[in-house]
Phi, psi and omega in degrees: 000142177249126184241131176228087175056257187256018173243140171227153176214146179209168177232130174238100183065237187263016180242132170261150183231133171242129184238118167285117200242064175228057191289337181290352176236025179058037173058039169301148190250120178266177184303310193291335173288318170303321179294320188284327181294319178296326178293319181293316178293326171299320181295310171308318183293329180270350183271106188291348181279335181272121178251343182214140175240131176250131183252139185199174182239143180274165172097347173082359184242347185207141163285312177179144187243018177089202186287148187272096180304331174303335185257007182292335177292329178273326196251335185220033190266345177220176186303318185291314181298320182288318177297321174296311183296323179294327180293313184297315182293319181299328181288308176302313188291318173301318176302327179274318180295320181263013172310133184287344189250171175287149183230142182227124173269116177269107193245128174230127177074218183292138176221091195231145174050241175304334171297317173287327169305317185295313174313306180309332187273353174284154177286324187223141173236125180243124186246146169284159187292349182256008184293154175220133184240144176198160163233097187275030188297323174299338179268350186244345176087014184275159170246145183259145174288167173303313184298314179299315183288322176305311190293322175300301182308320175309327184274306186254343177104161181302318183290314175294323180299321177290325184295308184304314185284318182299312186282323182067009185272168181275146172231162192254178193293327185290321180289323174298323174297312183298320180292343189087014178289313181256147170277334184212144163246134181224145173313135187306324186282349180259350193303308188295319190283320179300305181299316182299312178298318181299316181290322178292327175305305179300313181302335183275350178278167179297109184305321184292320182292310180297322178294317181293325176302313185285325176300310187294317179302319177297324175294330170310314180288351181273165176293138189317315177298345186253357184293140171256081182285335174297319174296325175293322176293315181305318182297316184297315180295330171299325181291315185291333182275354193274161175297327177300319179304311181302315185293322180298323180295311184300311174307316183291318180290331185266359178055051173225166180286126182299147169249090182279147186241345187078033176227000000 
């Protein structure tokens, strides 16, 4: 386990975990936590043993409650500080959104503001039935960037994104599922085991296929002029040229579980 003040990371088999560890403040995120998150994700990206990463919050009451407002006077009190803060937060969000491997937000309790923005950057979101969601920017006078809003709109559509921002109200797990924000709702007591099994299922599949599918899906969401279609084709061709493709065919014919290596 690697610890960086209020951030934790660990590996369980082929699954990496990044944990926001500020439970006394419902896992509110300070500037140093955002910086640590980028470092942790960079480490997981280069670790060939890690095939899936789960993002969650410590303490059992919150995935994340957004920015640590108590530190705004030091971290976001003037134009220069705001610009620096936004760059660091966007770097952390991009590190997660552009992460080459599948990511799962394991959401329990509050998922608010920047916590919701972080969950948006994950590929999949699994929530406990007692989760609560909100973006209270309109109650604080904060502005959200184009990138952050686009990522939310890509998931829930413009009408629900506008409702979330305009009302700044909290909504429950069932509303989140109805909006398309979460993939699954699980009883709170079953959440960890469910996500563990979910992640291990993904980790057991062919890494090159999963990586290519994530890359292509993300390219679909980009403006047409910015899509890297050549890279999409290259990654698909790598799947068919891989040892894993041979292994998958043989395992199917031999009626056994394939042992994929990512090569």
